[in-house]
N, C-alpha and C positions, 0 to 999 in steps of 0.2 A: 338780611334779617337775622337777628340773634336767635340762637337755638339753645334751649336748656334741657337738661334731663328731667327736671321737675319744676313746674310752675305752681305756686301756692297763691290762691286768690282769697285774701282775708288774713289780717294779722292779729286775730284773737288767740285764745289759748290753743285751740286745735291747729290753727295755721302756724303759730310760732313753734309748736312742738314738731310739726312736720318739717319746718325749716331746719331746726336743730338736728333732727335725725338725718336729714339729707346731708348736712355738713359733716356729721359724725361718720357717715359712710362715703364721704368723698365725692358726692354728686354735685353737679352744677345746679343751682337753684335760684329762682327769682321770686320775689314777693310783691304782690300788688295789694295796696290798701288805700281806700279812698278817704278815710277819716283819720282815726287815731290808732296807733299801735296798741294792742291790748284788748281791742274789741269791747263788747258790752261788759264782760266780766270786770275788767280793770277800770274802765272809764265810767260806766253807768250802772253797774250791777254789783257783783259779789264784793269787791273790795271797798268801794265807797260806802255801801250800805252797812257793812259790818263795822267799818271804821266809825260811822255815825253812832251805831248802837253802843260801841265801846266808849266813845267820848261822852255821849249823853248819860250813860250809866255812871260815869265818873263825875257828873255834875256840870259839864259844860253846857252853855246855851246853844241854840240851834246855829247861830252864826259862827261861833267858835268851833263847834263840832264839824260844820261844813268846811271851814278853813283847814282843820286838821285832816279831814278826809282828802281834801284837794292836795295837801302836802304829800300824803302817802301815795296817792295816785300818780302825782308828778314824779316822785322819786322812782317808783317802779317802772313807769313808762320810759323815763330817761334811761334807766338801766337796760331795758329791752331794746331801745333804739341804739344804745351804745354797743350792744352785742352785735347787732346787724352791721353797724359801721366797722367794728373791729374785724369781723369775719368777712367783710367786703361783699355782703349780700346785696345784689341790685334791688333797690326798693323803688317801685313805681307808685307815686302818689296820684292815683287816678281810679276811676271806675272801670272795671273790666267787663268785657263780653267775650263769649266764645262762639264765633260764627260757625265754626266747624271743629270736629275733634282734632286736638293737637295744635290749635291756633288760638291766640289771645290777642284781642284788639282793645286798647285802653282809650279812655276819653281824652287823654292828652296827646293822642296820636301815636303813642308807642305801640308797636306790633312785634310779636315774637311767636316762635313755635316751641313746643315742648313734647317730650315723649310721654309724659304723664302730667295731667292737670288735677290738682286737688282743690275742690271747692270747700272753702272754710268761711263762707260769707255770712254766717250767723243768723240772727233773727231780729225782729222788731216787735214792739208791743202790738198785741192783737186787740182790736176794739170791736165789740159786738155791735150789731145794728140797733142801738138804743136811741130813741128819740131824744135829741138834746145833747148827745155825746160830743158834738162839735162846738158846744158853747164854751165861752171863756172860763166858766167856773168848773169845767171838767177837763182833767189832764191825764195823760198816760204816765207810766212810772218814770220814764226818762225826764219828762218835764217836771214831775213832782220832785225828783231828786235835785234837779238843777235849781229849783226855787226853795229848797228846804231851809235855807238861812232865814227866810221871811215866812215861815210856816204860820198860817192863821190859827185862830183859837179852836175852831171846830172843823173836823175832817170826816168826810164820809168815804169809806173805801168799798168799792164794788169788787168783790172777789175774795174768797177765803182760802186761797192757796198760799204757797210759800211767799210770793212777792207781797201780796196784800197783808199777810200776818206779820211779816218782818217790818213793813212800814207802819202797821198798827202799833207794834211794840215800840218803834222809834218815837212815834207821836205821843204815846203814853209816857215814855221816859222824858219827853220834852214838856209834859204837863198839859197836853192838848186833850180835848174831848173827842172821842173816836166812836164812830159807828161802822160796823162791818156788815155787809150784805152779801150772802153767799146763796146762789140759786140751788145748789145741790143740798141734799138732806143734812149734810154735816160739813164743817170746815175740814181741810186736809182730807178730802174724801178718798184720795188714793192711798192713804196710809192706814195703819192699824186703828181699829175703831176706838180702843181705849185711849190711845195717844190723842186722837181727835177730840174725844170728850174731855180729856184732861186739859188740853190746851184751851178749849173753849171756856172751861171753868176758870182757869187761871186768868184769861183775858177779862172775864166778867168781874172777877175779884179786883182787877185793876181799874175797873170802871168802864170798860169797853162794852158798848151795846152790840152784842154779837147775835146776828139773825141768820139762821140757816133755813133753807127752803124758801128763801126770799127772792122772787123773780122780779128784777127791776124792769119797770115799764117805761119810765120817762124821767128825764132830767130837765129841770126848768130853772130859771133865774127870776126871783121875785124880790124886789127892793134890795138888790145887792147880795142876796143870799141864794145859795143853791138849795133846791127842793127836789128830792128824789122820791118818786112814787114807785111802790113795789107791792107785790101780792105775796102774802104769807098766810098759810093755812086757809087758803080760799078767800081771804079778806084783803081788801086794799088798804094800804097804810102809806104814810109818808114821813120823811125825816128831813130836817133842815141843817145846813152847815155852811161854812164859808167856802169850802173847796171839795170837789169830788175827785178822788183818785180812782181811775178805772184800771184795775189790776187783774185782768182776766186772761192772763197767759201771754205767750209770745208766739209769733208766726214766723216760719222759716223765710229767709231771703235768699233767692237764687239769682245769679247774674243772667243777663239776656243771652239766650242760647239760640243758635241757628239750626237746631235739630231737635228731635223729640227725645225727651228724657222721662223715664218712668218716675212719677211722683205720687205721694199720698198726703193729702191735706196740705199741699204746697211744698212739702219737703221731699228731697231726693231719696228714693228708695234704695237702700244699700244692702249688700250681702256680705259675704266673707271679705275681710280686709278692706271694708268700706268701699267696695267696688259698686258703681252704679250700673244701669242698664246699657251704658255706652262704654265700649272698650277704651281703656286709657284715661277714663274720667272717674274720679273718686269724690266722695263727699264725707266730711267729718263735722262733728259738733252740731249746733242748732239747725243748720240747713239740711241735715240728714234726718231720717226717721229715728225714733228712739227718744229717750229722756233727754231733756235739755239741761245739762249740767256741765260746768266748766271742766271738772276732773274727768268726766267721760270724754269730752272733746280732746283733752290733752292725750289721753290714752289712745284715742283713735288716730290722732295726728302722728304719734310715734309708730303705732302698729301699722298704719297704712304704708308709710315709707319702708318699714322693715319688710313688709310683704313685697313691695316693689323690688327690693334688693334680694328677694329670695330667702329672707331670714325668718325663722319661726317667731310667732307672737310671744310676748313676755307678759302680757296682761290678759286677764279673763274679762272680756267686754260684756259678758252676761251677768257679771256680779258688780253692780254699781251702788255704793252706799249713797244715801241722801240725807241732808241735814236741813233743818229750818231753825233760824236763829231767833226764836222767840225767847221769852224769859219765863221758865228755863228753856233750854234748847231741846230740840227734837232730833233724833237720829234713827235711821232704820237701814237695814240691809237684809237681803234675801227675802224669804217668805214670812208673812205673818201667819197666825194660826188658821184664819179663814182661807187664805190663799193656799196653804199647804193641804188643807182638807179638800178644797175644790180640786186640787191636783191629784186627789186619791190617796194622799199620804195619811197614815196613822201617826199622830204626833203626841208628844208630851210637851206641856208648856210650864215653864218655871218662872216665877216672878219674885223679885226682891224689892221691897219698898225702901226708899231712901230717907224716911223720916227719922231714923236713928243713926244715919251715917254721920260721923263727926264732921267731915268737910262740908256736907250739906247744911248741917246746923250752924257751922261757922259762917257760912255765906248768908245766913239769916232767912233762908227760904224754907227749909224743911220739907221740900216738895220733890216728887219725882219717883221713878221706878225704873228698874231694868228687867226686861223680859226676854227670855230665850225660847225659841221653838226648835225642837229636836225630833228626829225620827224615833218613834216609840220602840222599835225593835233594836236598832243598832246604836241609838244614842247620838247619832251623827247630827251636828248642828246644821239647821236649815235656815235660820234667820234670827234676827234680834231687833228689838225696839227699845229705845231709851228716851226717857224724859228726865233731864238733869242739866245742871249748869254747865257741865263739860261733856255733854252727850256727843258733840261733834268730834271730840278727841277719843272718847271711850269706844265708839263704834268700830274703830279700826281693829280691835282685838277680835271681834266677831267676824269681820271681813276676812282676816287671815285664817281664822278657824274654818270658815265655810270653804274658802279657796283650797285648803289643804285637807279637807275631809276629816277634820278633828271631831271627836265626840265630847260629850259633857264630861266624861271621865278624864279625857286628855286635858281639857281646860282646867279641871280641878287640881291638876298636878302643880300648878304654878303658884308660887308665893308672891302675893301682891303687897306693895308697901303700905304702911299705915302712918299717919291718917291720910287717906286719899279717897276720891270719889270711886275709883276703880275697885277698891277693896269690897265694895258692895256686891261685886260679881261672885265673891266667895260663897255667898248664901245660895247661889244657883247650883253649885256643884257639890254641896255637902250631902 
């Protein structure tokens, strides 16, 4: 029976980074993946959805946009597979189980042992117990993306989080009629309240019927149309469309285990260096507790192997920026004002509107703002929230500032180029 120092189960962002770090440190490593290298992010998530948004914004129709997304995904996946081949990493194309610590059994009959096993098995769409959710007119995000080339005229989206709103944005760009139903009091409920309200306003300006506090009761099919019944403000209402996208988050996927593992809502509970409750077993990415973001998974995959090698961490896993690719984009990092105050901090909040920023005006939007939250006494930056066409790129400056304990005065020392989106930050530090 083969033995490896590290076995990685799952070839998504977290798993691939774990493999790369193992190779970098000269460890023997094996990768098990039962579907496609790249995981959800590359094949059914981050990459194809953002590629769609870009192509639709450039005027391509849904079929051409889907083809372009497929080309990008194939190119990136081929590159990842080529890296594995070039580095001679054993790749088992099968489903893995872990009958006992240190042993892996695969569905194709392959068996091996390992000193350390890293679970990077990802997640799948989470479908709530809604009557009619299993009808043909209702699909999860994976199926919705797969059928995007033939997107119908009217789409109902259940879920006002990142997944639902990015697909709503794509549908609007494709000229479709969109209704969003969110059960919580506001969309993007885990983000800054002003960001949430601004995104809702922008969606409505684009023609999206955006309902918050709308609890879906039933999905039905009548004369070839989808009918969704929901309760809003204590009153029952209904909307009709051609297709229902259920975008209510994702649920962790763990392999079959022959022993007890501490979990929380189906995800492996992890501590320092992504260690689980079982010695020698680690979990990274969506299958572990914490936010489900690809860049967090990548950092965990690298950090996990570094810890196994006795090396210090290089990433602060407590500081994870988040982006939502609506139009304009949303990005946030650290604490918002409400979160900081709940933590007992006295804060100062500074905000710069983008309606006079030259680059924003050139883009034709004239919308957005940048907001920074800082400690009232020291001026140390605690968090930032951005609504802007390039928010996903701009947030990095604040991430670096928080990680290094910079103050508002420190950030004000930098000369930013003109004309750029990022020069709007200058107003925050004057």
